[in-house]
PAZAVO-606188 format. One record per residue (C-alpha): residue number from 0; residue in one letter; chain; x, y, z negated. Coordinates in pm, 1 decimal, m for minus. Layout:
// residues N
num NUM | residu A | chaine A | X X | Y Y | Z Z
...
END
This chain:
// residues 164
num 0 | residu M | chaine A | X 2677.7 | Y 1491.5 | Z 5063.6
num 1 | residu R | chaine A | X 2313.8 | Y 1351.2 | Z 5073.9
num 2 | residu A | chaine A | X 2322.7 | Y 1002.3 | Z 4943.4
num 3 | residu W | chaine A | X 2561.4 | Y 1160.0 | Z 4686.2
num 4 | residu A | chaine A | X 2188.2 | Y 1403.9 | Z 4595.1
num 5 | residu L | chaine A | X 2041.6 | Y 1055.5 | Z 4646.6
num 6 | residu V | chaine A | X 2246.8 | Y 934.7 | Z 4369.2
num 7 | residu V | chaine A | X 2255.2 | Y 1173.5 | Z 4132.9
num 8 | residu S | chaine A | X 1807.1 | Y 1188.6 | Z 4166.8
num 9 | residu A | chaine A | X 1776.6 | Y 811.5 | Z 4135.8
num 10 | residu F | chaine A | X 1994.6 | Y 859.7 | Z 3794.9
num 11 | residu A | chaine A | X 1773.5 | Y 1177.8 | Z 3648.8
num 12 | residu L | chaine A | X 1458.8 | Y 976.3 | Z 3827.8
num 13 | residu G | chaine A | X 1573.4 | Y 691.5 | Z 3580.4
num 14 | residu A | chaine A | X 1695.1 | Y 951.8 | Z 3246.4
num 15 | residu C | chaine A | X 1355.8 | Y 1082.2 | Z 3273.7
num 16 | residu S | chaine A | X 1120.4 | Y 781.6 | Z 3290.0
num 17 | residu Q | chaine A | X 1297.5 | Y 596.4 | Z 3021.9
num 18 | residu E | chaine A | X 1094.6 | Y 610.8 | Z 2678.8
num 19 | residu A | chaine A | X 1171.7 | Y 764.3 | Z 2399.5
num 20 | residu P | chaine A | X 1260.9 | Y 528.9 | Z 2088.8
num 21 | residu Q | chaine A | X 941.9 | Y 458.6 | Z 1874.0
num 22 | residu E | chaine A | X 1016.1 | Y 447.9 | Z 1491.8
num 23 | residu D | chaine A | X 856.6 | Y 178.1 | Z 1337.6
num 24 | residu A | chaine A | X 659.5 | Y 314.1 | Z 1078.4
num 25 | residu A | chaine A | X 770.8 | Y m31.3 | Z 835.1
num 26 | residu I | chaine A | X 1120.9 | Y 112.3 | Z 821.4
num 27 | residu S | chaine A | X 1030.4 | Y 379.7 | Z 592.9
num 28 | residu S | chaine A | X 767.4 | Y 126.5 | Z 390.0
num 29 | residu P | chaine A | X 1051.9 | Y 62.1 | Z 111.0
num 30 | residu A | chaine A | X 1172.3 | Y m316.4 | Z 108.8
num 31 | residu F | chaine A | X 927.8 | Y m434.3 | Z m155.0
num 32 | residu I | chaine A | X 640.3 | Y m371.2 | Z 76.1
num 33 | residu A | chaine A | X 702.9 | Y m582.8 | Z 363.4
num 34 | residu A | chaine A | X 502.7 | Y m742.8 | Z 604.6
num 35 | residu G | chaine A | X 331.8 | Y m1007.3 | Z 385.4
num 36 | residu A | chaine A | X 404.1 | Y m844.0 | Z 75.1
num 37 | residu C | chaine A | X 172.0 | Y m968.0 | Z m219.2
num 38 | residu Y | chaine A | X 152.8 | Y m831.8 | Z m557.2
num 39 | residu A | chaine A | X m128.1 | Y m978.2 | Z m862.2
num 40 | residu R | chaine A | X m242.6 | Y m944.6 | Z m1212.8
num 41 | residu S | chaine A | X m457.4 | Y m1148.0 | Z m1354.2
num 42 | residu H | chaine A | X m606.1 | Y m1150.1 | Z m1729.9
num 43 | residu D | chaine A | X m674.8 | Y m1456.7 | Z m1946.9
num 44 | residu A | chaine A | X m948.4 | Y m1397.2 | Z m2196.9
num 45 | residu A | chaine A | X m717.0 | Y m1382.0 | Z m2526.0
num 46 | residu H | chaine A | X m540.4 | Y m1113.2 | Z m2298.2
num 47 | residu L | chaine A | X m888.5 | Y m979.1 | Z m2252.5
num 48 | residu A | chaine A | X m1052.3 | Y m1020.0 | Z m2639.5
num 49 | residu A | chaine A | X m695.0 | Y m850.6 | Z m2751.0
num 50 | residu H | chaine A | X m700.7 | Y m555.9 | Z m2522.0
num 51 | residu P | chaine A | X m1118.3 | Y m472.1 | Z m2590.7
num 52 | residu Q | chaine A | X m1057.0 | Y m155.1 | Z m2404.8
num 53 | residu Q | chaine A | X m920.0 | Y m244.4 | Z m2024.8
num 54 | residu R | chaine A | X m1144.1 | Y m245.3 | Z m1763.5
num 55 | residu V | chaine A | X m997.3 | Y m481.2 | Z m1533.9
num 56 | residu D | chaine A | X m979.7 | Y m834.4 | Z m1509.2
num 57 | residu S | chaine A | X m770.7 | Y m905.5 | Z m1207.4
num 58 | residu F | chaine A | X m556.7 | Y m685.4 | Z m907.8
num 59 | residu Y | chaine A | X m349.2 | Y m729.0 | Z m620.9
num 60 | residu L | chaine A | X m139.2 | Y m502.7 | Z m428.5
num 61 | residu R | chaine A | X 4.6 | Y m550.6 | Z m87.8
num 62 | residu D | chaine A | X 120.4 | Y m441.4 | Z 181.4
num 63 | residu A | chaine A | X m200.5 | Y m250.7 | Z 451.0
num 64 | residu G | chaine A | X m108.0 | Y m392.0 | Z 763.9
num 65 | residu P | chaine A | X m20.3 | Y m356.8 | Z 1052.0
num 66 | residu A | chaine A | X m353.1 | Y m170.7 | Z 1161.3
num 67 | residu W | chaine A | X m248.4 | Y 103.1 | Z 893.8
num 68 | residu R | chaine A | X 135.3 | Y 144.0 | Z 1059.9
num 69 | residu P | chaine A | X 20.8 | Y 365.2 | Z 1374.6
num 70 | residu V | chaine A | X m71.1 | Y 610.1 | Z 1165.1
num 71 | residu A | chaine A | X 164.4 | Y 681.4 | Z 869.7
num 72 | residu G | chaine A | X 279.0 | Y 1027.2 | Z 839.9
num 73 | residu P | chaine A | X 716.0 | Y 1073.2 | Z 923.8
num 74 | residu G | chaine A | X 797.6 | Y 922.7 | Z 573.5
num 75 | residu Q | chaine A | X 473.8 | Y 736.0 | Z 513.4
num 76 | residu F | chaine A | X 366.1 | Y 371.7 | Z 485.2
num 77 | residu H | chaine A | X m5.3 | Y 196.9 | Z 340.1
num 78 | residu V | chaine A | X m94.9 | Y m9.2 | Z 66.4
num 79 | residu A | chaine A | X m377.7 | Y m206.2 | Z 41.4
num 80 | residu F | chaine A | X m519.8 | Y m293.1 | Z m323.5
num 81 | residu G | chaine A | X m865.2 | Y m495.9 | Z m467.3
num 82 | residu F | chaine A | X m913.0 | Y m490.1 | Z m790.8
num 83 | residu R | chaine A | X m1246.5 | Y m688.7 | Z m1030.4
num 84 | residu L | chaine A | X m1386.1 | Y m565.2 | Z m1389.7
num 85 | residu R | chaine A | X m1488.4 | Y m677.1 | Z m1681.2
num 86 | residu G | chaine A | X m1816.4 | Y m964.9 | Z m1591.3
num 87 | residu T | chaine A | X m1846.2 | Y m934.2 | Z m1218.6
num 88 | residu P | chaine A | X m1767.0 | Y m1081.6 | Z m884.0
num 89 | residu D | chaine A | X m1777.3 | Y m804.6 | Z m760.9
num 90 | residu V | chaine A | X m1425.9 | Y m721.9 | Z m572.6
num 91 | residu Y | chaine A | X m1355.6 | Y m326.1 | Z m573.2
num 92 | residu S | chaine A | X m1117.1 | Y m194.8 | Z m265.2
num 93 | residu G | chaine A | X m900.8 | Y 88.5 | Z m81.1
num 94 | residu V | chaine A | X m614.7 | Y 128.9 | Z 113.3
num 95 | residu A | chaine A | X m379.2 | Y 399.2 | Z 29.1
num 96 | residu A | chaine A | X m125.3 | Y 630.1 | Z 160.4
num 97 | residu C | chaine A | X 190.1 | Y 622.5 | Z m0.5
num 98 | residu A | chaine A | X 563.6 | Y 762.5 | Z 52.7
num 99 | residu A | chaine A | X 899.5 | Y 656.9 | Z m43.9
num 100 | residu E | chaine A | X 1073.9 | Y 792.5 | Z m363.9
num 101 | residu G | chaine A | X 1387.6 | Y 635.4 | Z m511.9
num 102 | residu E | chaine A | X 1258.3 | Y 247.9 | Z m557.4
num 103 | residu G | chaine A | X 907.2 | Y 382.1 | Z m604.6
num 104 | residu A | chaine A | X 643.7 | Y 565.7 | Z m406.5
num 105 | residu T | chaine A | X 396.8 | Y 835.3 | Z m501.4
num 106 | residu C | chaine A | X 24.3 | Y 692.7 | Z m335.1
num 107 | residu T | chaine A | X m250.6 | Y 899.3 | Z m246.0
num 108 | residu V | chaine A | X m604.6 | Y 651.3 | Z m241.5
num 109 | residu E | chaine A | X m795.1 | Y 674.0 | Z 101.3
num 110 | residu G | chaine A | X m1117.1 | Y 860.8 | Z 50.8
num 111 | residu D | chaine A | X m1048.1 | Y 1053.1 | Z m266.8
num 112 | residu G | chaine A | X m1000.6 | Y 767.9 | Z m487.9
num 113 | residu G | chaine A | X m705.4 | Y 897.3 | Z m658.5
num 114 | residu A | chaine A | X m359.0 | Y 837.4 | Z m673.7
num 115 | residu F | chaine A | X m58.9 | Y 666.1 | Z m810.7
num 116 | residu T | chaine A | X 281.0 | Y 601.0 | Z m863.6
num 117 | residu L | chaine A | X 411.9 | Y 294.6 | Z m767.0
num 118 | residu A | chaine A | X 776.9 | Y 147.6 | Z m926.5
num 119 | residu H | chaine A | X 1003.2 | Y m100.2 | Z m851.9
num 120 | residu D | chaine A | X 1210.1 | Y m323.6 | Z m1090.3
num 121 | residu G | chaine A | X 1338.1 | Y m581.6 | Z m888.5
num 122 | residu Q | chaine A | X 1101.3 | Y m794.3 | Z m925.4
num 123 | residu S | chaine A | X 763.6 | Y m689.5 | Z m1105.6
num 124 | residu L | chaine A | X 567.8 | Y m370.5 | Z m969.2
num 125 | residu R | chaine A | X 476.1 | Y m116.2 | Z m1183.6
num 126 | residu L | chaine A | X 179.1 | Y 101.0 | Z m1139.0
num 127 | residu S | chaine A | X 111.1 | Y 351.6 | Z m1290.2
num 128 | residu L | chaine A | X m241.1 | Y 550.6 | Z m1234.1
num 129 | residu T | chaine A | X m353.4 | Y 908.5 | Z m1229.3
num 130 | residu R | chaine A | X m721.7 | Y 795.8 | Z m1147.8
num 131 | residu L | chaine A | X m784.3 | Y 549.0 | Z m899.3
num 132 | residu E | chaine A | X m1191.3 | Y 505.7 | Z m816.0
num 133 | residu A | chaine A | X m1300.1 | Y 201.0 | Z m515.7
num 134 | residu E | chaine A | X m1538.4 | Y 135.2 | Z m299.1
num 135 | residu G | chaine A | X m1724.0 | Y m218.2 | Z m400.0
num 136 | residu P | chaine A | X m1960.7 | Y m402.2 | Z m224.3
num 137 | residu N | chaine A | X m2286.1 | Y m225.7 | Z m475.3
num 138 | residu D | chaine A | X m2095.1 | Y 71.9 | Z m635.2
num 139 | residu F | chaine A | X m1876.9 | Y 237.6 | Z m691.0
num 140 | residu S | chaine A | X m1549.9 | Y 175.9 | Z m929.1
num 141 | residu P | chaine A | X m1543.8 | Y 415.5 | Z m1251.4
num 142 | residu D | chaine A | X m1195.2 | Y 592.5 | Z m1281.8
num 143 | residu L | chaine A | X m957.9 | Y 331.5 | Z m1461.1
num 144 | residu A | chaine A | X m740.5 | Y 576.5 | Z m1556.6
num 145 | residu A | chaine A | X m1002.1 | Y 687.0 | Z m1841.1
num 146 | residu S | chaine A | X m980.0 | Y 362.3 | Z m2028.4
num 147 | residu D | chaine A | X m717.3 | Y 182.9 | Z m2108.7
num 148 | residu D | chaine A | X m576.1 | Y 78.7 | Z m1737.0
num 149 | residu R | chaine A | X m347.3 | Y 288.1 | Z m1639.2
num 150 | residu I | chaine A | X m62.8 | Y 45.2 | Z m1624.6
num 151 | residu L | chaine A | X m62.5 | Y m218.9 | Z m1440.2
num 152 | residu V | chaine A | X 207.6 | Y m447.2 | Z m1414.0
num 153 | residu L | chaine A | X 232.8 | Y m697.7 | Z m1111.2
num 154 | residu A | chaine A | X 391.7 | Y m982.7 | Z m989.9
num 155 | residu P | chaine A | X 508.6 | Y m1129.7 | Z m666.9
num 156 | residu A | chaine A | X 177.5 | Y m1366.2 | Z m572.9
num 157 | residu E | chaine A | X 118.4 | Y m1604.9 | Z m254.4
num 158 | residu T | chaine A | X m98.3 | Y m1450.9 | Z 13.2
num 159 | residu A | chaine A | X m415.9 | Y m1624.3 | Z m139.9
num 160 | residu A | chaine A | X m383.1 | Y m1371.0 | Z m443.3
num 161 | residu C | chaine A | X m387.1 | Y m1070.9 | Z m274.2
num 162 | residu A | chaine A | X m707.9 | Y m1128.1 | Z m35.7
num 163 | residu D | chaine A | X m1042.2 | Y m948.4 | Z m74.7
END
């Protein structure tokens, strides 16, 4: 009987000491924002001349990286983004918490920087801005949604295109 109690105790102790499986926050992220994913767009002079109300010269969006995964809530993932405005070399950047919805996501920018939605068509990534303001090295950007930058279509790009 004593041996049986030891076996049962050892089994119970082993079962209790096992760690609960950890959910990988990256699983919540849609495939198009997998680790290392980068989407970007740069406008040439002809495009900017044809769209005089557009403020954005270039824009990128990527996975925010492993440091943000532990702070993602259930069903959330984070993206990092950055952009340059016409006439300035400064990069305005931020991070947004997103919740997957179908083939896209809804995102809220950290620090009350606004919100946008993502839609993926299998190739490009479409951002529809509700409001988007970000911090730069010297100031904050204007709200991009208040200009001709409300819709941004980004293409898959090399990782270097998504560096600040």
